[in-house]
CHARMM internal coordinates of N, CA and C (Angstrom, degrees):
IC EDIT
DIST 1 N 1 CA 1.4507
DIST 1 CA 1 C 1.5275
ANGL 1 N 1 CA 1 C 110.80
DIST 1 C 2 N 1.2927
ANGL 1 CA 1 C 2 N 118.53
DIHE 1 N 1 CA 1 C 2 N -49.66
DIST 2 N 2 CA 1.4649
ANGL 1 C 2 N 2 CA 121.05
DIHE 1 CA 1 C 2 N 2 CA -175.60
DIST 2 CA 2 C 1.5239
ANGL 2 N 2 CA 2 C 112.52
DIHE 1 C 2 N 2 CA 2 C -80.43
DIST 2 C 3 N 1.3179
ANGL 2 CA 2 C 3 N 117.53
DIHE 2 N 2 CA 2 C 3 N -16.54
DIST 3 N 3 CA 1.4587
ANGL 2 C 3 N 3 CA 120.65
DIHE 2 CA 2 C 3 N 3 CA -178.38
DIST 3 CA 3 C 1.5222
ANGL 3 N 3 CA 3 C 112.16
DIHE 2 C 3 N 3 CA 3 C -63.49
DIST 3 C 4 N 1.3194
ANGL 3 CA 3 C 4 N 117.72
DIHE 3 N 3 CA 3 C 4 N -25.39
DIST 4 N 4 CA 1.4625
ANGL 3 C 4 N 4 CA 121.50
DIHE 3 CA 3 C 4 N 4 CA -178.38
DIST 4 CA 4 C 1.5288
ANGL 4 N 4 CA 4 C 112.80
DIHE 3 C 4 N 4 CA 4 C -87.18
DIST 4 C 5 N 1.3041
ANGL 4 CA 4 C 5 N 117.14
DIHE 4 N 4 CA 4 C 5 N -7.16
DIST 5 N 5 CA 1.4670
ANGL 4 C 5 N 5 CA 120.59
DIHE 4 CA 4 C 5 N 5 CA -178.93
DIST 5 CA 5 C 1.5278
ANGL 5 N 5 CA 5 C 110.62
DIHE 4 C 5 N 5 CA 5 C -84.71
DIST 5 C 6 N 1.3291
ANGL 5 CA 5 C 6 N 115.06
DIHE 5 N 5 CA 5 C 6 N 150.28
DIST 6 N 6 CA 1.4593
ANGL 5 C 6 N 6 CA 120.73
DIHE 5 CA 5 C 6 N 6 CA 179.10
DIST 6 CA 6 C 1.5276
ANGL 6 N 6 CA 6 C 110.35
DIHE 5 C 6 N 6 CA 6 C -73.77
DIST 6 C 7 N 1.3093
ANGL 6 CA 6 C 7 N 115.75
DIHE 6 N 6 CA 6 C 7 N 163.71
DIST 7 N 7 CA 1.4661
ANGL 6 C 7 N 7 CA 120.97
DIHE 6 CA 6 C 7 N 7 CA 176.95
DIST 7 CA 7 C 1.5329
ANGL 7 N 7 CA 7 C 109.69
DIHE 6 C 7 N 7 CA 7 C -59.16
DIST 7 C 8 N 1.3203
ANGL 7 CA 7 C 8 N 116.64
DIHE 7 N 7 CA 7 C 8 N -41.37
DIST 8 N 8 CA 1.4593
ANGL 7 C 8 N 8 CA 120.42
DIHE 7 CA 7 C 8 N 8 CA -179.37
DIST 8 CA 8 C 1.5233
ANGL 8 N 8 CA 8 C 111.44
DIHE 7 C 8 N 8 CA 8 C -62.66
DIST 8 C 9 N 1.3325
ANGL 8 CA 8 C 9 N 117.33
DIHE 8 N 8 CA 8 C 9 N -40.00
DIST 9 N 9 CA 1.4679
ANGL 8 C 9 N 9 CA 120.16
DIHE 8 CA 8 C 9 N 9 CA 177.84
DIST 9 CA 9 C 1.5250
ANGL 9 N 9 CA 9 C 110.73
DIHE 8 C 9 N 9 CA 9 C -65.51
DIST 9 C 10 N 1.3249
ANGL 9 CA 9 C 10 N 116.63
DIHE 9 N 9 CA 9 C 10 N -43.21
DIST 10 N 10 CA 1.4627
ANGL 9 C 10 N 10 CA 120.36
DIHE 9 CA 9 C 10 N 10 CA 179.46
DIST 10 CA 10 C 1.5257
ANGL 10 N 10 CA 10 C 111.29
DIHE 9 C 10 N 10 CA 10 C -64.47
DIST 10 C 11 N 1.3175
ANGL 10 CA 10 C 11 N 116.59
DIHE 10 N 10 CA 10 C 11 N -36.69
DIST 11 N 11 CA 1.4648
ANGL 10 C 11 N 11 CA 120.58
DIHE 10 CA 10 C 11 N 11 CA 176.97
DIST 11 CA 11 C 1.5224
ANGL 11 N 11 CA 11 C 110.49
DIHE 10 C 11 N 11 CA 11 C -64.37
DIST 11 C 12 N 1.3089
ANGL 11 CA 11 C 12 N 117.35
DIHE 11 N 11 CA 11 C 12 N -41.44
DIST 12 N 12 CA 1.4696
ANGL 11 C 12 N 12 CA 121.34
DIHE 11 CA 11 C 12 N 12 CA 178.94
DIST 12 CA 12 C 1.5203
ANGL 12 N 12 CA 12 C 111.22
DIHE 11 C 12 N 12 CA 12 C -64.21
DIST 12 C 13 N 1.3307
ANGL 12 CA 12 C 13 N 116.43
DIHE 12 N 12 CA 12 C 13 N -42.53
DIST 13 N 13 CA 1.4672
ANGL 12 C 13 N 13 CA 120.72
DIHE 12 CA 12 C 13 N 13 CA 179.00
DIST 13 CA 13 C 1.5223
ANGL 13 N 13 CA 13 C 110.23
DIHE 12 C 13 N 13 CA 13 C -62.73
DIST 13 C 14 N 1.3348
ANGL 13 CA 13 C 14 N 116.85
DIHE 13 N 13 CA 13 C 14 N -47.11
DIST 14 N 14 CA 1.4650
ANGL 13 C 14 N 14 CA 120.80
DIHE 13 CA 13 C 14 N 14 CA 179.61
DIST 14 CA 14 C 1.5245
ANGL 14 N 14 CA 14 C 111.30
DIHE 13 C 14 N 14 CA 14 C -63.68
DIST 14 C 15 N 1.3097
ANGL 14 CA 14 C 15 N 117.73
DIHE 14 N 14 CA 14 C 15 N -39.87
DIST 15 N 15 CA 1.4691
ANGL 14 C 15 N 15 CA 121.70
DIHE 14 CA 14 C 15 N 15 CA 178.82
DIST 15 CA 15 C 1.5153
ANGL 15 N 15 CA 15 C 111.77
DIHE 14 C 15 N 15 CA 15 C -62.91
DIST 15 C 16 N 1.3263
ANGL 15 CA 15 C 16 N 115.76
DIHE 15 N 15 CA 15 C 16 N -32.48
DIST 16 N 16 CA 1.4687
ANGL 15 C 16 N 16 CA 120.62
DIHE 15 CA 15 C 16 N 16 CA -179.76
DIST 16 CA 16 C 1.5273
ANGL 16 N 16 CA 16 C 112.09
DIHE 15 C 16 N 16 CA 16 C -80.64
DIST 16 C 17 N 1.3308
ANGL 16 CA 16 C 17 N 117.36
DIHE 16 N 16 CA 16 C 17 N -4.48
DIST 17 N 17 CA 1.4592
ANGL 16 C 17 N 17 CA 120.62
DIHE 16 CA 16 C 17 N 17 CA 178.10
DIST 17 CA 17 C 1.5087
ANGL 17 N 17 CA 17 C 114.59
DIHE 16 C 17 N 17 CA 17 C 100.22
DIST 17 C 18 N 1.3272
ANGL 17 CA 17 C 18 N 116.98
DIHE 17 N 17 CA 17 C 18 N 5.47
DIST 18 N 18 CA 1.4591
ANGL 17 C 18 N 18 CA 120.44
DIHE 17 CA 17 C 18 N 18 CA -179.69
DIST 18 CA 18 C 1.5160
ANGL 18 N 18 CA 18 C 111.69
DIHE 17 C 18 N 18 CA 18 C -82.77
DIST 18 C 19 N 1.3047
ANGL 18 CA 18 C 19 N 116.40
DIHE 18 N 18 CA 18 C 19 N 123.57
DIST 19 N 19 CA 1.4512
ANGL 18 C 19 N 19 CA 121.56
DIHE 18 CA 18 C 19 N 19 CA 176.46
DIST 19 CA 19 C 1.5193
ANGL 19 N 19 CA 19 C 110.57
DIHE 18 C 19 N 19 CA 19 C -92.62
DIST 19 C 20 N 1.3093
ANGL 19 CA 19 C 20 N 116.87
DIHE 19 N 19 CA 19 C 20 N 154.17
DIST 20 N 20 CA 1.4580
ANGL 19 C 20 N 20 CA 120.46
DIHE 19 CA 19 C 20 N 20 CA -178.93
DIST 20 CA 20 C 1.5188
ANGL 20 N 20 CA 20 C 110.93
DIHE 19 C 20 N 20 CA 20 C -162.98
DIST 20 C 21 N 1.3468
ANGL 20 CA 20 C 21 N 114.70
DIHE 20 N 20 CA 20 C 21 N 167.72
DIST 21 N 21 CA 1.4632
ANGL 20 C 21 N 21 CA 123.65
DIHE 20 CA 20 C 21 N 21 CA 173.64
DIST 21 CA 21 C 1.5192
ANGL 21 N 21 CA 21 C 106.31
DIHE 20 C 21 N 21 CA 21 C -107.46
DIST 21 C 22 N 1.3244
ANGL 21 CA 21 C 22 N 115.95
DIHE 21 N 21 CA 21 C 22 N 137.73
DIST 22 N 22 CA 1.4534
ANGL 21 C 22 N 22 CA 120.12
DIHE 21 CA 21 C 22 N 22 CA -177.25
DIST 22 CA 22 C 1.5146
ANGL 22 N 22 CA 22 C 110.15
DIHE 21 C 22 N 22 CA 22 C -136.32
DIST 22 C 23 N 1.3271
ANGL 22 CA 22 C 23 N 116.66
DIHE 22 N 22 CA 22 C 23 N 127.09
DIST 23 N 23 CA 1.4548
ANGL 22 C 23 N 23 CA 121.25
DIHE 22 CA 22 C 23 N 23 CA 171.91
DIST 23 CA 23 C 1.5263
ANGL 23 N 23 CA 23 C 106.28
DIHE 22 C 23 N 23 CA 23 C -71.89
DIST 23 C 24 N 1.3125
ANGL 23 CA 23 C 24 N 116.14
DIHE 23 N 23 CA 23 C 24 N 108.47
DIST 24 N 24 CA 1.4666
ANGL 23 C 24 N 24 CA 121.45
DIHE 23 CA 23 C 24 N 24 CA -170.85
DIST 24 CA 24 C 1.5216
ANGL 24 N 24 CA 24 C 113.23
DIHE 23 C 24 N 24 CA 24 C -98.51
DIST 24 C 25 N 1.3135
ANGL 24 CA 24 C 25 N 117.03
DIHE 24 N 24 CA 24 C 25 N 10.55
DIST 25 N 25 CA 1.4603
ANGL 24 C 25 N 25 CA 120.71
DIHE 24 CA 24 C 25 N 25 CA -174.87
DIST 25 CA 25 C 1.5304
ANGL 25 N 25 CA 25 C 112.83
DIHE 24 C 25 N 25 CA 25 C -55.22
DIST 25 C 26 N 1.3045
ANGL 25 CA 25 C 26 N 118.06
DIHE 25 N 25 CA 25 C 26 N -41.34
DIST 26 N 26 CA 1.4650
ANGL 25 C 26 N 26 CA 121.28
DIHE 25 CA 25 C 26 N 26 CA -175.06
DIST 26 CA 26 C 1.5257
ANGL 26 N 26 CA 26 C 113.00
DIHE 25 C 26 N 26 CA 26 C -101.93
DIST 26 C 27 N 1.3065
ANGL 26 CA 26 C 27 N 117.72
DIHE 26 N 26 CA 26 C 27 N 14.05
DIST 27 N 27 CA 1.4697
ANGL 26 C 27 N 27 CA 122.14
DIHE 26 CA 26 C 27 N 27 CA 178.88
DIST 27 CA 27 C 1.5239
ANGL 27 N 27 CA 27 C 109.04
DIHE 26 C 27 N 27 CA 27 C -101.53
DIST 27 C 28 N 1.3204
ANGL 27 CA 27 C 28 N 115.35
DIHE 27 N 27 CA 27 C 28 N 144.24
DIST 28 N 28 CA 1.4636
ANGL 27 C 28 N 28 CA 119.37
DIHE 27 CA 27 C 28 N 28 CA 178.82
DIST 28 CA 28 C 1.5272
ANGL 28 N 28 CA 28 C 110.35
DIHE 27 C 28 N 28 CA 28 C -74.52
DIST 28 C 29 N 1.3122
ANGL 28 CA 28 C 29 N 115.37
DIHE 28 N 28 CA 28 C 29 N 158.20
DIST 29 N 29 CA 1.4630
ANGL 28 C 29 N 29 CA 120.44
DIHE 28 CA 28 C 29 N 29 CA 176.45
DIST 29 CA 29 C 1.5191
ANGL 29 N 29 CA 29 C 110.28
DIHE 28 C 29 N 29 CA 29 C -59.38
DIST 29 C 30 N 1.3227
ANGL 29 CA 29 C 30 N 117.23
DIHE 29 N 29 CA 29 C 30 N -40.15
DIST 30 N 30 CA 1.4653
ANGL 29 C 30 N 30 CA 121.21
DIHE 29 CA 29 C 30 N 30 CA -179.58
DIST 30 CA 30 C 1.5268
ANGL 30 N 30 CA 30 C 110.99
DIHE 29 C 30 N 30 CA 30 C -63.08
DIST 30 C 31 N 1.3286
ANGL 30 CA 30 C 31 N 117.68
DIHE 30 N 30 CA 30 C 31 N -40.81
DIST 31 N 31 CA 1.4661
ANGL 30 C 31 N 31 CA 120.57
DIHE 30 CA 30 C 31 N 31 CA 177.87
DIST 31 CA 31 C 1.5203
ANGL 31 N 31 CA 31 C 111.17
DIHE 30 C 31 N 31 CA 31 C -65.04
DIST 31 C 32 N 1.3239
ANGL 31 CA 31 C 32 N 116.80
DIHE 31 N 31 CA 31 C 32 N -41.39
DIST 32 N 32 CA 1.4664
ANGL 31 C 32 N 32 CA 120.06
DIHE 31 CA 31 C 32 N 32 CA 178.73
DIST 32 CA 32 C 1.5202
ANGL 32 N 32 CA 32 C 111.19
DIHE 31 C 32 N 32 CA 32 C -65.75
DIST 32 C 33 N 1.3192
ANGL 32 CA 32 C 33 N 116.38
DIHE 32 N 32 CA 32 C 33 N -35.54
DIST 33 N 33 CA 1.4648
ANGL 32 C 33 N 33 CA 120.05
DIHE 32 CA 32 C 33 N 33 CA 176.61
DIST 33 CA 33 C 1.5288
ANGL 33 N 33 CA 33 C 110.61
DIHE 32 C 33 N 33 CA 33 C -64.25
DIST 33 C 34 N 1.3119
ANGL 33 CA 33 C 34 N 117.76
DIHE 33 N 33 CA 33 C 34 N -40.61
DIST 34 N 34 CA 1.4738
ANGL 33 C 34 N 34 CA 121.73
DIHE 33 CA 33 C 34 N 34 CA 178.52
DIST 34 CA 34 C 1.5188
ANGL 34 N 34 CA 34 C 110.69
DIHE 33 C 34 N 34 CA 34 C -62.25
DIST 34 C 35 N 1.3197
ANGL 34 CA 34 C 35 N 116.29
DIHE 34 N 34 CA 34 C 35 N -45.83
DIST 35 N 35 CA 1.4640
ANGL 34 C 35 N 35 CA 120.68
DIHE 34 CA 34 C 35 N 35 CA 179.78
DIST 35 CA 35 C 1.5265
ANGL 35 N 35 CA 35 C 109.91
DIHE 34 C 35 N 35 CA 35 C -64.35
DIST 35 C 36 N 1.3206
ANGL 35 CA 35 C 36 N 116.66
DIHE 35 N 35 CA 35 C 36 N -45.11
DIST 36 N 36 CA 1.4680
ANGL 35 C 36 N 36 CA 121.13
DIHE 35 CA 35 C 36 N 36 CA 179.71
DIST 36 CA 36 C 1.5249
ANGL 36 N 36 CA 36 C 111.06
DIHE 35 C 36 N 36 CA 36 C -60.85
DIST 36 C 37 N 1.3183
ANGL 36 CA 36 C 37 N 116.86
DIHE 36 N 36 CA 36 C 37 N -41.82
DIST 37 N 37 CA 1.4631
ANGL 36 C 37 N 37 CA 120.92
DIHE 36 CA 36 C 37 N 37 CA -179.64
DIST 37 CA 37 C 1.5285
ANGL 37 N 37 CA 37 C 111.10
DIHE 36 C 37 N 37 CA 37 C -59.58
DIST 37 C 38 N 1.3171
ANGL 37 CA 37 C 38 N 116.97
DIHE 37 N 37 CA 37 C 38 N -37.78
DIST 38 N 38 CA 1.4672
ANGL 37 C 38 N 38 CA 120.48
DIHE 37 CA 37 C 38 N 38 CA 179.83
DIST 38 CA 38 C 1.5176
ANGL 38 N 38 CA 38 C 112.49
DIHE 37 C 38 N 38 CA 38 C -67.02
DIST 38 C 39 N 1.3338
ANGL 38 CA 38 C 39 N 117.10
DIHE 38 N 38 CA 38 C 39 N -23.81
DIST 39 N 39 CA 1.4616
ANGL 38 C 39 N 39 CA 120.05
DIHE 38 CA 38 C 39 N 39 CA 178.33
DIST 39 CA 39 C 1.5233
ANGL 39 N 39 CA 39 C 111.51
DIHE 38 C 39 N 39 CA 39 C -77.88
DIST 39 C 40 N 1.3127
ANGL 39 CA 39 C 40 N 115.94
DIHE 39 N 39 CA 39 C 40 N -17.97
DIST 40 N 40 CA 1.4681
ANGL 39 C 40 N 40 CA 120.70
DIHE 39 CA 39 C 40 N 40 CA -174.79
DIST 40 CA 40 C 1.5258
ANGL 40 N 40 CA 40 C 112.29
DIHE 39 C 40 N 40 CA 40 C -60.16
DIST 40 C 41 N 1.3082
ANGL 40 CA 40 C 41 N 117.31
DIHE 40 N 40 CA 40 C 41 N -51.66
DIST 41 N 41 CA 1.4742
ANGL 40 C 41 N 41 CA 121.08
DIHE 40 CA 40 C 41 N 41 CA -176.65
DIST 41 CA 41 C 1.5249
ANGL 41 N 41 CA 41 C 112.29
DIHE 40 C 41 N 41 CA 41 C -73.87
DIST 41 C 42 N 1.3219
ANGL 41 CA 41 C 42 N 117.25
DIHE 41 N 41 CA 41 C 42 N -35.33
DIST 42 N 42 CA 1.4652
ANGL 41 C 42 N 42 CA 120.16
DIHE 41 CA 41 C 42 N 42 CA -174.77
DIST 42 CA 42 C 1.5250
ANGL 42 N 42 CA 42 C 113.04
DIHE 41 C 42 N 42 CA 42 C -85.30
DIST 42 C 43 N 1.3264
ANGL 42 CA 42 C 43 N 116.72
DIHE 42 N 42 CA 42 C 43 N -22.38
DIST 43 N 43 CA 1.4552
ANGL 42 C 43 N 43 CA 120.38
DIHE 42 CA 42 C 43 N 43 CA -176.76
DIST 43 CA 43 C 1.5224
ANGL 43 N 43 CA 43 C 113.40
DIHE 42 C 43 N 43 CA 43 C 82.90
DIST 43 C 44 N 1.3220
ANGL 43 CA 43 C 44 N 117.37
DIHE 43 N 43 CA 43 C 44 N 10.59
DIST 44 N 44 CA 1.4661
ANGL 43 C 44 N 44 CA 121.40
DIHE 43 CA 43 C 44 N 44 CA 179.51
DIST 44 CA 44 C 1.5270
ANGL 44 N 44 CA 44 C 109.61
DIHE 43 C 44 N 44 CA 44 C -63.78
DIST 44 C 45 N 1.3290
ANGL 44 CA 44 C 45 N 116.38
DIHE 44 N 44 CA 44 C 45 N 138.09
DIST 45 N 45 CA 1.4656
ANGL 44 C 45 N 45 CA 121.98
DIHE 44 CA 44 C 45 N 45 CA 178.02
DIST 45 CA 45 C 1.5220
ANGL 45 N 45 CA 45 C 108.32
DIHE 44 C 45 N 45 CA 45 C -94.57
DIST 45 C 46 N 1.3251
ANGL 45 CA 45 C 46 N 115.96
DIHE 45 N 45 CA 45 C 46 N 121.42
DIST 46 N 46 CA 1.4564
ANGL 45 C 46 N 46 CA 121.58
DIHE 45 CA 45 C 46 N 46 CA -178.78
DIST 46 CA 46 C 1.5248
ANGL 46 N 46 CA 46 C 108.92
DIHE 45 C 46 N 46 CA 46 C -121.30
DIST 46 C 47 N 1.3262
ANGL 46 CA 46 C 47 N 115.34
DIHE 46 N 46 CA 46 C 47 N 134.62
DIST 47 N 47 CA 1.4549
ANGL 46 C 47 N 47 CA 121.33
DIHE 46 CA 46 C 47 N 47 CA 176.17
DIST 47 CA 47 C 1.5194
ANGL 47 N 47 CA 47 C 108.31
DIHE 46 C 47 N 47 CA 47 C -116.22
DIST 47 C 48 N 1.3187
ANGL 47 CA 47 C 48 N 115.68
DIHE 47 N 47 CA 47 C 48 N 122.87
DIST 48 N 48 CA 1.4509
ANGL 47 C 48 N 48 CA 121.90
DIHE 47 CA 47 C 48 N 48 CA 175.30
DIST 48 CA 48 C 1.5233
ANGL 48 N 48 CA 48 C 107.73
DIHE 47 C 48 N 48 CA 48 C -98.71
DIST 48 C 49 N 1.3275
ANGL 48 CA 48 C 49 N 117.01
DIHE 48 N 48 CA 48 C 49 N 125.17
DIST 49 N 49 CA 1.4580
ANGL 48 C 49 N 49 CA 121.77
DIHE 48 CA 48 C 49 N 49 CA -179.73
DIST 49 CA 49 C 1.5285
ANGL 49 N 49 CA 49 C 110.52
DIHE 48 C 49 N 49 CA 49 C -105.06
DIST 49 C 50 N 1.3298
ANGL 49 CA 49 C 50 N 115.31
DIHE 49 N 49 CA 49 C 50 N 167.96
DIST 50 N 50 CA 1.4703
ANGL 49 C 50 N 50 CA 122.83
DIHE 49 CA 49 C 50 N 50 CA -177.69
DIST 50 CA 50 C 1.5254
ANGL 50 N 50 CA 50 C 111.28
DIHE 49 C 50 N 50 CA 50 C 58.71
DIST 50 C 51 N 1.3159
ANGL 50 CA 50 C 51 N 115.10
DIHE 50 N 50 CA 50 C 51 N 49.83
DIST 51 N 51 CA 1.4582
ANGL 50 C 51 N 51 CA 121.40
DIHE 50 CA 50 C 51 N 51 CA -176.61
DIST 51 CA 51 C 1.5322
ANGL 51 N 51 CA 51 C 113.17
DIHE 50 C 51 N 51 CA 51 C -104.52
DIST 51 C 52 N 1.3173
ANGL 51 CA 51 C 52 N 117.90
DIHE 51 N 51 CA 51 C 52 N 4.92
DIST 52 N 52 CA 1.4647
ANGL 51 C 52 N 52 CA 121.16
DIHE 51 CA 51 C 52 N 52 CA -175.64
DIST 52 CA 52 C 1.5227
ANGL 52 N 52 CA 52 C 112.81
DIHE 51 C 52 N 52 CA 52 C -61.83
DIST 52 C 53 N 1.3078
ANGL 52 CA 52 C 53 N 117.96
DIHE 52 N 52 CA 52 C 53 N -26.92
DIST 53 N 53 CA 1.4654
ANGL 52 C 53 N 53 CA 121.28
DIHE 52 CA 52 C 53 N 53 CA -177.00
DIST 53 CA 53 C 1.5319
ANGL 53 N 53 CA 53 C 113.21
DIHE 52 C 53 N 53 CA 53 C -82.88
DIST 53 C 54 N 1.3118
ANGL 53 CA 53 C 54 N 118.06
DIHE 53 N 53 CA 53 C 54 N -7.31
DIST 54 N 54 CA 1.4707
ANGL 53 C 54 N 54 CA 121.75
DIHE 53 CA 53 C 54 N 54 CA -176.17
DIST 54 CA 54 C 1.5214
ANGL 54 N 54 CA 54 C 111.76
DIHE 53 C 54 N 54 CA 54 C -77.56
DIST 54 C 55 N 1.3131
ANGL 54 CA 54 C 55 N 115.67
DIHE 54 N 54 CA 54 C 55 N 145.54
DIST 55 N 55 CA 1.4580
ANGL 54 C 55 N 55 CA 122.06
DIHE 54 CA 54 C 55 N 55 CA 174.06
DIST 55 CA 55 C 1.5304
ANGL 55 N 55 CA 55 C 109.38
DIHE 54 C 55 N 55 CA 55 C -70.87
DIST 55 C 56 N 1.3151
ANGL 55 CA 55 C 56 N 116.78
DIHE 55 N 55 CA 55 C 56 N 150.89
DIST 56 N 56 CA 1.4590
ANGL 55 C 56 N 56 CA 121.62
DIHE 55 CA 55 C 56 N 56 CA -179.82
DIST 56 CA 56 C 1.5210
ANGL 56 N 56 CA 56 C 111.58
DIHE 55 C 56 N 56 CA 56 C -57.10
DIST 56 C 57 N 1.3181
ANGL 56 CA 56 C 57 N 118.00
DIHE 56 N 56 CA 56 C 57 N -42.33
DIST 57 N 57 CA 1.4675
ANGL 56 C 57 N 57 CA 120.42
DIHE 56 CA 56 C 57 N 57 CA 179.62
DIST 57 CA 57 C 1.5182
ANGL 57 N 57 CA 57 C 111.99
DIHE 56 C 57 N 57 CA 57 C -61.54
DIST 57 C 58 N 1.3338
ANGL 57 CA 57 C 58 N 117.79
DIHE 57 N 57 CA 57 C 58 N -36.33
DIST 58 N 58 CA 1.4661
ANGL 57 C 58 N 58 CA 120.80
DIHE 57 CA 57 C 58 N 58 CA 177.26
DIST 58 CA 58 C 1.5216
ANGL 58 N 58 CA 58 C 110.64
DIHE 57 C 58 N 58 CA 58 C -66.79
DIST 58 C 59 N 1.3266
ANGL 58 CA 58 C 59 N 116.91
DIHE 58 N 58 CA 58 C 59 N -41.91
DIST 59 N 59 CA 1.4664
ANGL 58 C 59 N 59 CA 119.99
DIHE 58 CA 58 C 59 N 59 CA 177.96
DIST 59 CA 59 C 1.5229
ANGL 59 N 59 CA 59 C 111.10
DIHE 58 C 59 N 59 CA 59 C -61.90
DIST 59 C 60 N 1.3110
ANGL 59 CA 59 C 60 N 116.26
DIHE 59 N 59 CA 59 C 60 N -39.58
DIST 60 N 60 CA 1.4666
ANGL 59 C 60 N 60 CA 120.57
DIHE 59 CA 59 C 60 N 60 CA 178.42
DIST 60 CA 60 C 1.5184
ANGL 60 N 60 CA 60 C 110.74
DIHE 59 C 60 N 60 CA 60 C -64.91
DIST 60 C 61 N 1.3175
ANGL 60 CA 60 C 61 N 117.14
DIHE 60 N 60 CA 60 C 61 N -43.09
DIST 61 N 61 CA 1.4722
ANGL 60 C 61 N 61 CA 120.83
DIHE 60 CA 60 C 61 N 61 CA 178.88
DIST 61 CA 61 C 1.5285
ANGL 61 N 61 CA 61 C 111.53
DIHE 60 C 61 N 61 CA 61 C -61.76
DIST 61 C 62 N 1.3223
ANGL 61 CA 61 C 62 N 116.62
DIHE 61 N 61 CA 61 C 62 N -43.02
DIST 62 N 62 CA 1.4665
ANGL 61 C 62 N 62 CA 120.81
DIHE 61 CA 61 C 62 N 62 CA 179.34
DIST 62 CA 62 C 1.5246
ANGL 62 N 62 CA 62 C 110.13
DIHE 61 C 62 N 62 CA 62 C -66.30
DIST 62 C 63 N 1.3279
ANGL 62 CA 62 C 63 N 116.68
DIHE 62 N 62 CA 62 C 63 N -46.76
DIST 63 N 63 CA 1.4688
ANGL 62 C 63 N 63 CA 120.91
DIHE 62 CA 62 C 63 N 63 CA -179.51
DIST 63 CA 63 C 1.5256
ANGL 63 N 63 CA 63 C 111.29
DIHE 62 C 63 N 63 CA 63 C -61.15
DIST 63 C 64 N 1.3078
ANGL 63 CA 63 C 64 N 117.10
DIHE 63 N 63 CA 63 C 64 N -41.22
DIST 64 N 64 CA 1.4651
ANGL 63 C 64 N 64 CA 120.90
DIHE 63 CA 63 C 64 N 64 CA 179.03
DIST 64 CA 64 C 1.5150
ANGL 64 N 64 CA 64 C 111.53
DIHE 63 C 64 N 64 CA 64 C -63.40
DIST 64 C 65 N 1.3047
ANGL 64 CA 64 C 65 N 116.68
DIHE 64 N 64 CA 64 C 65 N -36.57
DIST 65 N 65 CA 1.4615
ANGL 64 C 65 N 65 CA 120.78
DIHE 64 CA 64 C 65 N 65 CA 179.55
DIST 65 CA 65 C 1.5203
ANGL 65 N 65 CA 65 C 111.77
DIHE 64 C 65 N 65 CA 65 C -64.90
DIST 65 C 66 N 1.3305
ANGL 65 CA 65 C 66 N 116.69
DIHE 65 N 65 CA 65 C 66 N -32.00
DIST 66 N 66 CA 1.4609
ANGL 65 C 66 N 66 CA 121.12
DIHE 65 CA 65 C 66 N 66 CA -178.41
DIST 66 CA 66 C 1.5078
ANGL 66 N 66 CA 66 C 114.79
DIHE 65 C 66 N 66 CA 66 C -91.30
DIST 66 C 67 N 1.3152
ANGL 66 CA 66 C 67 N 117.86
DIHE 66 N 66 CA 66 C 67 N -7.30
DIST 67 N 67 CA 1.4724
ANGL 66 C 67 N 67 CA 123.04
DIHE 66 CA 66 C 67 N 67 CA 176.35
DIST 67 CA 67 C 1.5311
ANGL 67 N 67 CA 67 C 112.95
DIHE 66 C 67 N 67 CA 67 C 46.74
DIST 67 C 68 N 1.3306
ANGL 67 CA 67 C 68 N 116.64
DIHE 67 N 67 CA 67 C 68 N 50.34
DIST 68 N 68 CA 1.4584
ANGL 67 C 68 N 68 CA 120.07
DIHE 67 CA 67 C 68 N 68 CA 174.63
DIST 68 CA 68 C 1.5166
ANGL 68 N 68 CA 68 C 115.28
DIHE 67 C 68 N 68 CA 68 C 92.18
DIST 68 C 69 N 1.3199
ANGL 68 CA 68 C 69 N 118.42
DIHE 68 N 68 CA 68 C 69 N -1.81
DIST 69 N 69 CA 1.4693
ANGL 68 C 69 N 69 CA 120.86
DIHE 68 CA 68 C 69 N 69 CA -179.06
DIST 69 CA 69 C 1.5211
ANGL 69 N 69 CA 69 C 112.83
DIHE 68 C 69 N 69 CA 69 C -99.27
DIST 69 C 70 N 1.3289
ANGL 69 CA 69 C 70 N 117.65
DIHE 69 N 69 CA 69 C 70 N 4.06
DIST 70 N 70 CA 1.4535
ANGL 69 C 70 N 70 CA 122.03
DIHE 69 CA 69 C 70 N 70 CA -176.38
DIST 70 CA 70 C 1.5192
ANGL 70 N 70 CA 70 C 109.76
DIHE 69 C 70 N 70 CA 70 C -116.26
DIST 70 C 71 N 1.3213
ANGL 70 CA 70 C 71 N 116.02
DIHE 70 N 70 CA 70 C 71 N 138.75
DIST 71 N 71 CA 1.4603
ANGL 70 C 71 N 71 CA 120.59
DIHE 70 CA 70 C 71 N 71 CA 171.92
DIST 71 CA 71 C 1.5192
ANGL 71 N 71 CA 71 C 108.59
DIHE 70 C 71 N 71 CA 71 C -129.64
DIST 71 C 72 N 1.3257
ANGL 71 CA 71 C 72 N 115.14
DIHE 71 N 71 CA 71 C 72 N 160.32
DIST 72 N 72 CA 1.4555
ANGL 71 C 72 N 72 CA 121.96
DIHE 71 CA 71 C 72 N 72 CA -175.56
DIST 72 CA 72 C 1.5293
ANGL 72 N 72 CA 72 C 109.89
DIHE 71 C 72 N 72 CA 72 C -123.02
DIST 72 C 73 N 1.3299
ANGL 72 CA 72 C 73 N 115.50
DIHE 72 N 72 CA 72 C 73 N 147.86
DIST 73 N 73 CA 1.4500
ANGL 72 C 73 N 73 CA 122.72
DIHE 72 CA 72 C 73 N 73 CA 171.44
DIST 73 CA 73 C 1.5101
ANGL 73 N 73 CA 73 C 107.34
DIHE 72 C 73 N 73 CA 73 C -130.68
DIST 73 C 74 N 1.3122
ANGL 73 CA 73 C 74 N 116.08
DIHE 73 N 73 CA 73 C 74 N 140.96
DIST 74 N 74 CA 1.4619
ANGL 73 C 74 N 74 CA 120.95
DIHE 73 CA 73 C 74 N 74 CA -177.69
DIST 74 CA 74 C 1.5200
ANGL 74 N 74 CA 74 C 112.18
DIHE 73 C 74 N 74 CA 74 C -66.50
DIST 74 C 75 N 1.3146
ANGL 74 CA 74 C 75 N 117.39
DIHE 74 N 74 CA 74 C 75 N -43.12
DIST 75 N 75 CA 1.4628
ANGL 74 C 75 N 75 CA 120.57
DIHE 74 CA 74 C 75 N 75 CA -175.35
DIST 75 CA 75 C 1.4736
ANGL 75 N 75 CA 75 C 113.76
DIHE 74 C 75 N 75 CA 75 C -123.97
END
COOR INIT
IC SEED 1 N 1 CA 1 C
IC BUILD
């Protein structure tokens, strides 16, 4: 469901406090960081799936942007 939404739409949802699961396989690290950052102020819980292919530094950057509101799943 959320995979078809734009980054801007996902940012708005996260900013409003809406939590969701997102297949992040085809999203850039920068886009995931933007979405994660929007969850920071609202406290929205976001789970990014299909993250096994990401480099550790990218995961750290995304997690830091969300300040504890982001979780990852490998598949």
